[in-house]
DOFI-678875 format. One record per residue: residue in three letters; residue number from 0; z, x, y of N, C-alpha, C, O, CB in turn. Coordinates in Angstrom, 2 decimals. Atoms other than C-alpha are relative to their C-alpha. Glycine has a CB too. Layout:
<sites>
<site><zalo>ALA</zalo><ketor>NUM</ketor><n_pz>Z</n_pz><n_px>X</n_px><n_py>Y</n_py><ca_pz>Z</ca_pz><ca_px>X</ca_px><ca_py>Y</ca_py><c_pz>Z</c_pz><c_px>X</c_px><c_py>Y</c_py><o_pz>Z</o_pz><o_px>X</o_px><o_py>Y</o_py><cb_pz>Z</cb_pz><cb_px>X</cb_px><cb_py>Y</cb_py></site>
...
</sites>
This chain:
<sites>
<site><zalo>MET</zalo><ketor>0</ketor><n_pz>1.35</n_pz><n_px>0.40</n_px><n_py>-0.29</n_py><ca_pz>-75.63</ca_pz><ca_px>44.02</ca_px><ca_py>-80.56</ca_py><c_pz>-0.95</c_pz><c_px>0.33</c_px><c_py>-1.14</c_py><o_pz>-2.08</o_pz><o_px>-0.18</o_px><o_py>-1.19</o_py><cb_pz>-0.47</cb_pz><cb_px>0.66</cb_px><cb_py>1.27</cb_py></site>
<site><zalo>ALA</zalo><ketor>1</ketor><n_pz>0.87</n_pz><n_px>-0.35</n_px><n_py>1.12</n_py><ca_pz>-77.01</ca_pz><ca_px>45.53</ca_px><ca_py>-83.72</ca_py><c_pz>-0.41</c_pz><c_px>-1.27</c_px><c_py>-0.74</c_py><o_pz>0.42</o_pz><o_px>-2.01</o_px><o_py>-1.26</o_py><cb_pz>0.71</cb_pz><cb_px>0.98</cb_px><cb_py>-0.97</cb_py></site>
<site><zalo>GLY</zalo><ketor>2</ketor><n_pz>0.53</n_pz><n_px>1.16</n_px><n_py>0.69</n_py><ca_pz>-79.25</ca_pz><ca_px>42.88</ca_px><ca_py>-85.19</ca_py><c_pz>-0.06</c_pz><c_px>-1.26</c_px><c_py>0.84</c_py><o_pz>-0.65</o_pz><o_px>-2.25</o_px><o_py>0.41</o_py><cb_pz>0.80</cb_pz><cb_px>-0.27</cb_px><cb_py>-1.21</cb_py></site>
<site><zalo>ASP</zalo><ketor>3</ketor><n_pz>0.01</n_pz><n_px>1.17</n_px><n_py>-0.87</n_py><ca_pz>-78.73</ca_pz><ca_px>40.45</ca_px><ca_py>-82.30</ca_py><c_pz>-1.05</c_pz><c_px>0.21</c_px><c_py>1.09</c_py><o_pz>-0.79</o_pz><o_px>0.82</o_px><o_py>2.12</o_py><cb_pz>1.40</cb_pz><cb_px>-0.25</cb_px><cb_py>0.64</cb_py></site>
<site><zalo>VAL</zalo><ketor>4</ketor><n_pz>1.14</n_pz><n_px>-0.20</n_px><n_py>-0.89</n_py><ca_pz>-82.10</ca_pz><ca_px>40.34</ca_px><ca_py>-80.58</ca_py><c_pz>0.26</c_pz><c_px>-0.59</c_px><c_py>1.38</c_py><o_pz>-0.09</o_pz><o_px>0.02</o_px><o_py>2.39</o_py><cb_pz>-1.27</cb_pz><cb_px>-0.61</cb_px><cb_py>-0.61</cb_py></site>
<site><zalo>GLU</zalo><ketor>5</ketor><n_pz>-0.25</n_pz><n_px>0.65</n_px><n_py>-1.28</n_py><ca_pz>-80.98</ca_pz><ca_px>37.92</ca_px><ca_py>-77.88</ca_py><c_pz>0.99</c_pz><c_px>0.80</c_px><c_py>0.85</c_py><o_pz>0.77</o_pz><o_px>0.99</o_px><o_py>2.04</o_py><cb_pz>0.54</cb_pz><cb_px>-1.42</cb_px><cb_py>-0.23</cb_py></site>
<site><zalo>ALA</zalo><ketor>6</ketor><n_pz>-1.00</n_pz><n_px>-0.80</n_px><n_py>-0.73</n_py><ca_pz>-77.92</ca_pz><ca_px>39.99</ca_px><ca_py>-76.90</ca_py><c_pz>-0.61</c_pz><c_px>1.31</c_px><c_py>0.47</c_py><o_pz>-0.33</o_pz><o_px>1.77</o_px><o_py>1.57</o_py><cb_pz>1.23</cb_pz><cb_px>0.27</cb_px><cb_py>-0.87</cb_py></site>
<site><zalo>ALA</zalo><ketor>7</ketor><n_pz>0.66</n_pz><n_px>-1.26</n_px><n_py>-0.38</n_py><ca_pz>-80.02</ca_pz><ca_px>43.16</ca_px><ca_py>-76.89</ca_py><c_pz>-0.94</c_pz><c_px>-0.23</c_px><c_py>1.19</c_py><o_pz>-1.01</o_pz><o_px>0.59</o_px><o_py>2.10</o_py><cb_pz>-0.78</cb_pz><cb_px>0.59</cb_px><cb_py>-1.20</cb_py></site>
<site><zalo>GLY</zalo><ketor>8</ketor><n_pz>0.91</n_pz><n_px>0.32</n_px><n_py>-1.09</n_py><ca_pz>-82.59</ca_pz><ca_px>41.50</ca_px><ca_py>-74.63</ca_py><c_pz>0.76</c_pz><c_px>-0.23</c_px><c_py>1.30</c_py><o_pz>0.33</o_pz><o_px>0.22</o_px><o_py>2.36</o_py><cb_pz>-0.82</cb_pz><cb_px>-1.23</cb_px><cb_py>-0.35</cb_py></site>
<site><zalo>GLU</zalo><ketor>9</ketor><n_pz>-0.82</n_pz><n_px>0.23</n_px><n_py>-1.19</n_py><ca_pz>-79.89</ca_pz><ca_px>40.33</ca_px><ca_py>-72.22</ca_py><c_pz>0.57</c_pz><c_px>1.30</c_px><c_py>0.54</c_py><o_pz>0.62</o_pz><o_px>1.51</o_px><o_py>1.75</o_py><cb_pz>1.13</cb_pz><cb_px>-0.99</cb_px><cb_py>-0.32</cb_py></site>
<site><zalo>ALA</zalo><ketor>10</ketor><n_pz>-0.54</n_pz><n_px>-1.29</n_px><n_py>-0.42</n_py><ca_pz>-78.34</ca_pz><ca_px>43.80</ca_px><ca_py>-72.15</ca_py><c_pz>-1.08</c_pz><c_px>0.84</c_px><c_py>0.66</c_py><o_pz>-0.84</o_pz><o_px>1.51</o_px><o_py>1.67</o_py><cb_pz>0.61</cb_pz><cb_px>0.76</cb_px><cb_py>-1.19</cb_py></site>
<site><zalo>ALA</zalo><ketor>11</ketor><n_pz>1.11</n_pz><n_px>-0.76</n_px><n_py>-0.57</n_py><ca_pz>-81.73</ca_pz><ca_px>45.38</ca_px><ca_py>-71.49</ca_py><c_pz>-0.36</c_pz><c_px>-0.55</c_px><c_py>1.38</c_py><o_pz>-0.63</o_pz><o_px>0.22</o_px><o_py>2.31</o_py><cb_pz>-1.23</cb_pz><cb_px>-0.05</cb_px><cb_py>-0.93</cb_py></site>
<site><zalo>GLU</zalo><ketor>12</ketor><n_pz>0.32</n_pz><n_px>0.61</n_px><n_py>-1.29</n_py><ca_pz>-82.42</ca_pz><ca_px>42.90</ca_px><ca_py>-68.68</ca_py><c_pz>1.05</c_pz><c_px>0.36</c_px><c_py>1.04</c_py><o_pz>0.71</o_pz><o_px>0.66</o_px><o_py>2.19</o_py><cb_pz>-0.10</cb_pz><cb_px>-1.53</cb_px><cb_py>-0.15</cb_py></site>
<site><zalo>ALA</zalo><ketor>13</ketor><n_pz>-1.09</n_pz><n_px>-0.37</n_px><n_py>-0.92</n_py><ca_pz>-79.02</ca_pz><ca_px>43.61</ca_px><ca_py>-67.09</ca_py><c_pz>-0.13</c_pz><c_px>1.47</c_px><c_py>0.40</c_py><o_pz>0.10</o_pz><o_px>1.82</o_px><o_py>1.55</o_py><cb_pz>1.38</cb_pz><cb_px>-0.26</cb_px><cb_py>-0.65</cb_py></site>
<site><zalo>HIS</zalo><ketor>14</ketor><n_pz>0.16</n_pz><n_px>-1.43</n_px><n_py>-0.29</n_py><ca_pz>-79.68</ca_pz><ca_px>47.35</ca_px><ca_py>-67.35</ca_py><c_pz>-1.15</c_pz><c_px>0.22</c_px><c_py>0.99</c_py><o_pz>-1.00</o_pz><o_px>0.99</o_px><o_py>1.94</o_py><cb_pz>-0.25</cb_pz><cb_px>0.78</cb_px><cb_py>-1.31</cb_py></site>
<site><zalo>ILE</zalo><ketor>15</ketor><n_pz>1.16</n_pz><n_px>-0.13</n_px><n_py>-0.89</n_py><ca_pz>-83.10</ca_pz><ca_px>47.06</ca_px><ca_py>-65.70</ca_py><c_pz>0.36</c_pz><c_px>-0.51</c_px><c_py>1.40</c_py><o_pz>-0.01</o_pz><o_px>0.12</o_px><o_py>2.39</o_py><cb_pz>-1.22</cb_pz><cb_px>-0.77</cb_px><cb_py>-0.56</cb_py></site>
<site><zalo>HIS</zalo><ketor>16</ketor><n_pz>-0.41</n_pz><n_px>0.54</n_px><n_py>-1.30</n_py><ca_pz>-81.63</ca_pz><ca_px>44.89</ca_px><ca_py>-62.93</ca_py><c_pz>0.89</c_pz><c_px>1.00</c_px><c_py>0.74</c_py><o_pz>0.70</o_pz><o_px>1.23</o_px><o_py>1.93</o_py><cb_pz>0.73</cb_pz><cb_px>-1.34</cb_px><cb_py>-0.18</cb_py></site>
<site><zalo>SER</zalo><ketor>17</ketor><n_pz>-0.90</n_pz><n_px>-0.96</n_px><n_py>-0.67</n_py><ca_pz>-78.87</ca_pz><ca_px>47.42</ca_px><ca_py>-62.22</ca_py><c_pz>-0.75</c_pz><c_px>1.26</c_px><c_py>0.40</c_py><o_pz>-0.43</o_pz><o_px>1.86</o_px><o_py>1.43</o_py><cb_pz>1.17</cb_pz><cb_px>0.36</cb_px><cb_py>-0.93</cb_py></site>
<site><zalo>ALA</zalo><ketor>18</ketor><n_pz>0.80</n_pz><n_px>-1.16</n_px><n_py>-0.37</n_py><ca_pz>-81.41</ca_pz><ca_px>50.26</ca_px><ca_py>-62.22</ca_py><c_pz>-0.82</c_pz><c_px>-0.28</c_px><c_py>1.25</c_py><o_pz>-0.91</o_pz><o_px>0.57</o_px><o_py>2.13</o_py><cb_pz>-0.92</cb_pz><cb_px>0.41</cb_px><cb_py>-1.17</cb_py></site>
<site><zalo>HIS</zalo><ketor>19</ketor><n_pz>0.76</n_pz><n_px>0.39</n_px><n_py>-1.20</n_py><ca_pz>-83.58</ca_pz><ca_px>48.41</ca_px><ca_py>-59.68</ca_py><c_pz>0.92</c_pz><c_px>-0.06</c_px><c_py>1.22</c_py><o_pz>0.54</o_pz><o_px>0.38</o_px><o_py>2.31</o_py><cb_pz>-0.69</cb_pz><cb_px>-1.36</cb_px><cb_py>-0.20</cb_py></site>
<site><zalo>GLN</zalo><ketor>20</ketor><n_pz>-0.95</n_pz><n_px>0.08</n_px><n_py>-1.10</n_py><ca_pz>-80.51</ca_pz><ca_px>47.74</ca_px><ca_py>-57.54</ca_py><c_pz>0.40</c_pz><c_px>1.40</c_px><c_py>0.46</c_py><o_pz>0.48</o_pz><o_px>1.66</o_px><o_py>1.67</o_py><cb_pz>1.25</cb_pz><cb_px>-0.80</cb_px><cb_py>-0.43</cb_py></site>
<site><zalo>ALA</zalo><ketor>21</ketor><n_pz>-0.36</n_pz><n_px>-1.37</n_px><n_py>-0.35</n_py><ca_pz>-79.51</ca_pz><ca_px>51.41</ca_px><ca_py>-57.67</ca_py><c_pz>-1.13</c_pz><c_px>0.69</c_px><c_py>0.75</c_py><o_pz>-0.89</o_pz><o_px>1.41</o_px><o_py>1.72</o_py><cb_pz>0.36</cb_pz><cb_px>0.80</cb_px><cb_py>-1.25</cb_py></site>
<site><zalo>LEU</zalo><ketor>22</ketor><n_pz>1.15</n_pz><n_px>-0.59</n_px><n_py>-0.68</n_py><ca_pz>-83.03</ca_pz><ca_px>52.49</ca_px><ca_py>-56.67</ca_py><c_pz>-0.14</c_pz><c_px>-0.53</c_px><c_py>1.42</c_py><o_pz>-0.47</o_pz><o_px>0.22</o_px><o_py>2.34</o_py><cb_pz>-1.27</cb_pz><cb_px>-0.26</cb_px><cb_py>-0.78</cb_py></site>
<site><zalo>ALA</zalo><ketor>23</ketor><n_pz>0.06</n_pz><n_px>0.59</n_px><n_py>-1.34</n_py><ca_pz>-83.00</ca_pz><ca_px>50.07</ca_px><ca_py>-53.73</ca_py><c_pz>1.07</c_pz><c_px>0.62</c_px><c_py>0.90</c_py><o_pz>0.81</o_pz><o_px>0.89</o_px><o_py>2.07</o_py><cb_pz>0.16</cb_pz><cb_px>-1.54</cb_px><cb_py>-0.06</cb_py></site>
<site><zalo>GLU</zalo><ketor>24</ketor><n_pz>-1.08</n_pz><n_px>-0.61</n_px><n_py>-0.79</n_py><ca_pz>-79.66</ca_pz><ca_px>51.50</ca_px><ca_py>-52.58</ca_py><c_pz>-0.33</c_pz><c_px>1.45</c_px><c_py>0.36</c_py><o_pz>0.00</o_pz><o_px>1.89</o_px><o_py>1.46</o_py><cb_pz>1.32</cb_pz><cb_px>-0.06</cb_px><cb_py>-0.78</cb_py></site>
<site><zalo>VAL</zalo><ketor>25</ketor><n_pz>0.40</n_pz><n_px>-1.38</n_px><n_py>-0.28</n_py><ca_pz>-81.02</ca_pz><ca_px>55.05</ca_px><ca_py>-52.84</ca_py><c_pz>-1.05</c_pz><c_px>0.02</c_px><c_py>1.11</c_py><o_pz>-0.97</o_pz><o_px>0.85</o_px><o_py>2.02</o_py><cb_pz>-0.54</cb_pz><cb_px>0.70</cb_px><cb_py>-1.28</cb_py></site>
<site><zalo>ARG</zalo><ketor>26</ketor><n_pz>1.03</n_pz><n_px>0.06</n_px><n_py>-1.05</n_py><ca_pz>-84.08</ca_pz><ca_px>54.11</ca_px><ca_py>-50.76</ca_py><c_pz>0.62</c_pz><c_px>-0.32</c_px><c_py>1.36</c_py><o_pz>0.23</o_pz><o_px>0.27</o_px><o_py>2.37</o_py><cb_pz>-1.06</cb_pz><cb_px>-1.06</cb_px><cb_py>-0.36</cb_py></site>
<site><zalo>GLU</zalo><ketor>27</ketor><n_pz>-0.66</n_pz><n_px>0.34</n_px><n_py>-1.26</n_py><ca_pz>-81.85</ca_pz><ca_px>52.52</ca_px><ca_py>-48.11</ca_py><c_pz>0.78</c_pz><c_px>1.19</c_px><c_py>0.55</c_py><o_pz>0.75</o_pz><o_px>1.46</o_px><o_py>1.75</o_py><cb_pz>0.94</cb_pz><cb_px>-1.20</cb_px><cb_py>-0.20</cb_py></site>
<site><zalo>ALA</zalo><ketor>28</ketor><n_pz>-0.75</n_pz><n_px>-1.17</n_px><n_py>-0.43</n_py><ca_pz>-79.63</ca_pz><ca_px>55.60</ca_px><ca_py>-48.02</ca_py><c_pz>-0.93</c_pz><c_px>1.09</c_px><c_py>0.52</c_py><o_pz>-0.62</o_pz><o_px>1.76</o_px><o_py>1.50</o_py><cb_pz>0.86</cb_pz><cb_px>0.54</cb_px><cb_py>-1.15</cb_py></site>
<site><zalo>GLU</zalo><ketor>29</ketor><n_pz>0.98</n_pz><n_px>-1.00</n_px><n_py>-0.46</n_py><ca_pz>-82.67</ca_pz><ca_px>57.87</ca_px><ca_py>-47.70</ca_py><c_pz>-0.55</c_pz><c_px>-0.36</c_px><c_py>1.38</c_py><o_pz>-0.74</o_pz><o_px>0.51</o_px><o_py>2.23</o_py><cb_pz>-1.15</cb_pz><cb_px>0.12</cb_px><cb_py>-1.01</cb_py></site>
<site><zalo>ALA</zalo><ketor>30</ketor><n_pz>0.49</n_pz><n_px>0.43</n_px><n_py>-1.30</n_py><ca_pz>-83.96</ca_pz><ca_px>55.79</ca_px><ca_py>-44.79</ca_py><c_pz>1.04</c_pz><c_px>0.28</c_px><c_py>1.08</c_py><o_pz>0.70</o_pz><o_px>0.76</o_px><o_py>2.16</o_py><cb_pz>-0.37</cb_pz><cb_px>-1.51</cb_px><cb_py>-0.03</cb_py></site>
<site><zalo>ARG</zalo><ketor>31</ketor><n_pz>-1.06</n_pz><n_px>-0.28</n_px><n_py>-0.97</n_py><ca_pz>-80.58</ca_pz><ca_px>56.04</ca_px><ca_py>-43.03</ca_py><c_pz>0.12</c_pz><c_px>1.50</c_px><c_py>0.25</c_py><o_pz>0.35</o_pz><o_px>1.92</o_px><o_py>1.38</o_py><cb_pz>1.34</cb_pz><cb_px>-0.56</cb_px><cb_py>-0.49</cb_py></site>
<site><zalo>LEU</zalo><ketor>32</ketor><n_pz>-0.07</n_pz><n_px>-1.45</n_px><n_py>-0.15</n_py><ca_pz>-80.54</ca_pz><ca_px>59.79</ca_px><ca_py>-43.67</ca_py><c_pz>-1.13</c_pz><c_px>0.51</c_px><c_py>0.88</c_py><o_pz>-0.92</o_pz><o_px>1.38</o_px><o_py>1.72</o_py><cb_pz>-0.05</cb_pz><cb_px>0.68</cb_px><cb_py>-1.37</cb_py></site>
<site><zalo>GLN</zalo><ketor>33</ketor><n_pz>1.14</n_pz><n_px>-0.42</n_px><n_py>-0.82</n_py><ca_pz>-84.02</ca_pz><ca_px>60.19</ca_px><ca_py>-42.15</ca_py><c_pz>0.24</c_pz><c_px>-0.32</c_px><c_py>1.47</c_py><o_pz>-0.08</o_pz><o_px>0.49</o_px><o_py>2.34</o_py><cb_pz>-1.29</cb_pz><cb_px>-0.67</cb_px><cb_py>-0.49</cb_py></site>
<site><zalo>VAL</zalo><ketor>34</ketor><n_pz>-0.31</n_pz><n_px>0.36</n_px><n_py>-1.39</n_py><ca_pz>-82.92</ca_pz><ca_px>58.33</ca_px><ca_py>-39.01</ca_py><c_pz>1.04</c_pz><c_px>0.96</c_px><c_py>0.56</c_py><o_pz>0.89</o_pz><o_px>1.46</o_px><o_py>1.68</o_py><cb_pz>0.52</cb_pz><cb_px>-1.46</cb_px><cb_py>0.09</cb_py></site>
<site><zalo>PHE</zalo><ketor>35</ketor><n_pz>-1.04</n_pz><n_px>-0.93</n_px><n_py>-0.43</n_py><ca_pz>-79.81</ca_pz><ca_px>60.49</ca_px><ca_py>-38.79</ca_py><c_pz>-0.57</c_pz><c_px>1.38</c_px><c_py>0.30</c_py><o_pz>-0.24</o_pz><o_px>1.99</o_px><o_py>1.31</o_py><cb_pz>1.10</cb_pz><cb_px>0.11</cb_px><cb_py>-1.06</cb_py></site>
<site><zalo>LEU</zalo><ketor>36</ketor><n_pz>0.57</n_pz><n_px>-1.33</n_px><n_py>-0.19</n_py><ca_pz>-81.81</ca_pz><ca_px>63.69</ca_px><ca_py>-39.19</ca_py><c_pz>-0.91</c_pz><c_px>0.06</c_px><c_py>1.22</c_py><o_pz>-0.91</o_pz><o_px>1.05</o_px><o_py>1.95</o_py><cb_pz>-0.78</cb_pz><cb_px>0.42</cb_px><cb_py>-1.25</cb_py></site>
<site><zalo>ARG</zalo><ketor>37</ketor><n_pz>0.83</n_pz><n_px>0.04</n_px><n_py>-1.20</n_py><ca_pz>-84.33</ca_pz><ca_px>62.65</ca_px><ca_py>-36.53</ca_py><c_pz>0.86</c_pz><c_px>0.04</c_px><c_py>1.25</c_py><o_pz>0.55</o_pz><o_px>0.75</o_px><o_py>2.21</o_py><cb_pz>-0.89</cb_pz><cb_px>-1.25</cb_px><cb_py>0.02</cb_py></site>
<site><zalo>ARG</zalo><ketor>38</ketor><n_pz>-0.90</n_pz><n_px>0.01</n_px><n_py>-1.15</n_py><ca_pz>-81.49</ca_pz><ca_px>61.92</ca_px><ca_py>-34.13</ca_py><c_pz>0.68</c_pz><c_px>1.34</c_px><c_py>0.17</c_py><o_pz>0.84</o_pz><o_px>1.82</o_px><o_py>1.30</o_py><cb_pz>1.04</cb_pz><cb_px>-1.11</cb_px><cb_py>-0.14</cb_py></site>
<site><zalo>LEU</zalo><ketor>39</ketor><n_pz>-0.66</n_pz><n_px>-1.31</n_px><n_py>-0.04</n_py><ca_pz>-79.75</ca_pz><ca_px>65.17</ca_px><ca_py>-35.00</ca_py><c_pz>-0.94</c_pz><c_px>1.05</c_px><c_py>0.58</c_py><o_pz>-0.50</o_pz><o_px>1.95</o_px><o_py>1.30</o_py><cb_pz>0.45</cb_pz><cb_px>0.41</cb_px><cb_py>-1.41</cb_py></site>
<site><zalo>ASN</zalo><ketor>40</ketor><n_pz>0.98</n_pz><n_px>-0.96</n_px><n_py>-0.49</n_py><ca_pz>-82.95</ca_pz><ca_px>67.07</ca_px><ca_py>-34.23</ca_py><c_pz>-0.57</c_pz><c_px>-0.38</c_px><c_py>1.37</c_py><o_pz>-1.51</o_pz><o_px>0.25</o_px><o_py>1.84</o_py><cb_pz>-1.13</cb_pz><cb_px>0.12</cb_px><cb_py>-0.99</cb_py></site>
<site><zalo>GLY</zalo><ketor>41</ketor><n_pz>0.47</n_pz><n_px>0.40</n_px><n_py>-1.32</n_py><ca_pz>-83.43</ca_pz><ca_px>65.28</ca_px><ca_py>-30.91</ca_py><c_pz>-1.30</c_pz><c_px>-0.76</c_px><c_py>-0.02</c_py><o_pz>-2.00</o_pz><o_px>-0.79</o_px><o_py>0.99</o_py><cb_pz>-0.16</cb_pz><cb_px>1.19</cb_px><cb_py>0.85</cb_py></site>
<site><zalo>GLY</zalo><ketor>42</ketor><n_pz>1.28</n_pz><n_px>0.68</n_px><n_py>0.12</n_py><ca_pz>-86.37</ca_pz><ca_px>63.23</ca_px><ca_py>-32.15</ca_py><c_pz>0.02</c_pz><c_px>-1.45</c_px><c_py>0.38</c_py><o_pz>-1.01</o_pz><o_px>-2.12</o_px><o_py>0.27</o_py><cb_pz>-0.49</cb_pz><cb_px>0.13</cb_px><cb_py>-1.36</cb_py></site>
<site><zalo>HIS</zalo><ketor>43</ketor><n_pz>0.00</n_pz><n_px>1.42</n_px><n_py>-0.36</n_py><ca_pz>-85.23</ca_pz><ca_px>59.84</ca_px><ca_py>-30.96</ca_py><c_pz>-0.57</c_pz><c_px>-0.21</c_px><c_py>1.40</c_py><o_pz>-0.68</o_pz><o_px>0.74</o_px><o_py>2.17</o_py><cb_pz>1.43</cb_pz><cb_px>-0.58</cb_px><cb_py>-0.08</cb_py></site>
<site><zalo>VAL</zalo><ketor>44</ketor><n_pz>0.76</n_pz><n_px>0.33</n_px><n_py>-1.21</n_py><ca_pz>-86.92</ca_pz><ca_px>58.11</ca_px><ca_py>-28.04</ca_py><c_pz>0.74</c_pz><c_px>0.39</c_px><c_py>1.26</c_py><o_pz>0.12</o_pz><o_px>0.83</o_px><o_py>2.23</o_py><cb_pz>-0.32</cb_pz><cb_px>-1.47</cb_px><cb_py>0.03</cb_py></site>
<site><zalo>SER</zalo><ketor>45</ketor><n_pz>-0.74</n_pz><n_px>-0.24</n_px><n_py>-1.23</n_py><ca_pz>-84.11</ca_pz><ca_px>58.58</ca_px><ca_py>-25.52</ca_py><c_pz>0.38</c_pz><c_px>1.46</c_px><c_py>0.21</c_py><o_pz>1.02</o_pz><o_px>1.79</o_px><o_py>1.21</o_py><cb_pz>1.23</cb_pz><cb_px>-0.85</cb_px><cb_py>0.01</cb_py></site>
<site><zalo>ALA</zalo><ketor>46</ketor><n_pz>-0.36</n_pz><n_px>-1.42</n_px><n_py>-0.13</n_py><ca_pz>-83.75</ca_pz><ca_px>62.32</ca_px><ca_py>-26.09</ca_py><c_pz>-0.82</c_pz><c_px>0.64</c_px><c_py>1.11</c_py><o_pz>-2.03</o_pz><o_px>0.42</o_px><o_py>1.20</o_py><cb_pz>-0.21</cb_pz><cb_px>0.75</cb_px><cb_py>-1.34</cb_py></site>
<site><zalo>ARG</zalo><ketor>47</ketor><n_pz>0.71</n_pz><n_px>-0.75</n_px><n_py>-1.04</n_py><ca_pz>-84.64</ca_pz><ca_px>64.50</ca_px><ca_py>-23.13</ca_py><c_pz>-0.33</c_pz><c_px>1.38</c_px><c_py>-0.52</c_py><o_pz>0.46</o_pz><o_px>2.03</o_px><o_py>-1.21</o_py><cb_pz>0.85</cb_pz><cb_px>0.09</cb_px><cb_py>1.31</cb_py></site>
<site><zalo>ARG</zalo><ketor>48</ketor><n_pz>0.37</n_pz><n_px>-1.38</n_px><n_py>0.31</n_py><ca_pz>-86.53</ca_pz><ca_px>67.69</ca_px><ca_py>-23.61</ca_py><c_pz>0.54</c_pz><c_px>0.89</c_px><c_py>1.11</c_py><o_pz>0.82</o_pz><o_px>0.41</o_px><o_py>2.21</o_py><cb_pz>-1.54</cb_pz><cb_px>0.17</cb_px><cb_py>-0.15</cb_py></site>
<site><zalo>GLU</zalo><ketor>49</ketor><n_pz>-0.64</n_pz><n_px>-0.90</n_px><n_py>-0.94</n_py><ca_pz>-85.20</ca_pz><ca_px>70.74</ca_px><ca_py>-21.83</ca_py><c_pz>-0.69</c_pz><c_px>0.05</c_px><c_py>1.36</c_py><o_pz>0.01</o_pz><o_px>0.18</o_px><o_py>2.37</o_py><cb_pz>0.04</cb_pz><cb_px>1.37</cb_px><cb_py>-0.58</cb_py></site>
<site><zalo>GLY</zalo><ketor>50</ketor><n_pz>0.72</n_pz><n_px>-0.11</n_px><n_py>-1.27</n_py><ca_pz>-87.91</ca_pz><ca_px>70.81</ca_px><ca_py>-19.12</ca_py><c_pz>-0.20</c_pz><c_px>-1.32</c_px><c_py>0.72</c_py><o_pz>-0.85</o_pz><o_px>-1.34</o_px><o_py>1.76</o_py><cb_pz>-1.31</cb_pz><cb_px>0.61</cb_px><cb_py>-0.24</cb_py></site>
<site><zalo>ASP</zalo><ketor>51</ketor><n_pz>0.25</n_pz><n_px>1.33</n_px><n_py>-0.55</n_py><ca_pz>-87.81</ca_pz><ca_px>67.04</ca_px><ca_py>-18.37</ca_py><c_pz>1.01</c_pz><c_px>-0.45</c_px><c_py>1.05</c_py><o_pz>1.03</o_pz><o_px>-1.64</o_px><o_py>1.36</o_py><cb_pz>-0.02</cb_pz><cb_px>-1.00</cb_px><cb_py>-1.10</cb_py></site>
<site><zalo>ARG</zalo><ketor>52</ketor><n_pz>-1.04</n_pz><n_px>0.45</n_px><n_py>-0.93</n_py><ca_pz>-84.96</ca_pz><ca_px>66.97</ca_px><ca_py>-15.84</ca_py><c_pz>-0.45</c_pz><c_px>-0.08</c_px><c_py>1.39</c_py><o_pz>0.32</o_pz><o_px>-0.44</o_px><o_py>2.27</o_py><cb_pz>1.17</cb_pz><cb_px>0.87</cb_px><cb_py>-0.06</cb_py></site>
</sites>
């Protein structure tokens, strides 16, 4: 790629695209983790509190 401006630009564009894709996947995983943690802590809607029986 040294000296090839077009190839360097394409490589940079591919790199940026893959970085955006990785960030989107991390955000999705974080959202799933938050749901899991809320459920683990009894924070979901169908959870009964100890005194609600």
